[in-house]
N, C-alpha and C positions, 0 to 999 in steps of 0.2 A: 385514288389518295393512298399511301406509303403507309402501314402501320410499322409501330417502332417494334424492333424484334425485341422481344422478352427470352431470357436465358438464363439460368442460373449458373453463377460463378463456384466453382468449386471453393469449399471455405476450406483454410488454412487451419491445422490444428494448431493449437500455440504449444511453445516449444515448453514449457512448463505446466501441469494441471492447477486446477483450481487448488485442490488443496496444498501444494506445493509454495504457490503465491499465499495463501492465508499465512502458512505456518512460516516464510520467510519475511511476512511483514511484522508479525506478532513477536518474531525472533530479533529482528533489528530495533522494533520500538524499545524492547527490553533493554539491548544493548545499549543504545543511545541515553536511556533513562538511568543506568548503572554508570556511564560516561558523566552524565550531569551531576549526580550523585557525588563523584568521588571529586570534580570538581569543586564542588560546593563546599566538602569539606576540606577541601585544599584551599579553600579561600580565595578561587578565582571565580567571581559571580558571572563575569561577562562570557568564560567559556561555559560556564554551568547554564547559564541562559540560551547559548547556541546548542546545545545538545538538548535539551528539554526542547526547544522548537522542534528539532529534528526529529526527537521522540515523538512529540505527538502529528508528525506530518505521519509517521509511519504508524501509528495509532489508527490516526482517521484514515488512511488507507486497510489497515486490518479491518476495521469496524464495517466497512465498505464493501471489501469483499467476502466477508461473513454475514452480510447483510443486516448488520444490524446499524447502518448508516439511514441517512435522508434519502438517497439514489436506489433505485433497484441494484440489485447484484448481477453482476455478471454473468453469463450462463456457464454452466461444467463445459 
């Protein structure tokens, strides 16, 4: 009977480090929040809500990457 071949595939290194991805997510979240606040002050609630949604996406990503989310964070 044939046994399945087992071998380790070489793992690719990510293009950016985990610390860089965490910083990028935090920066993008803050940027979208600032854009949302500016749109809200300018009286454009539709644009403000869209910016707030994008800010929340990046904040959720930041929380996941930094280990503050529900799922386990990625390995460095």
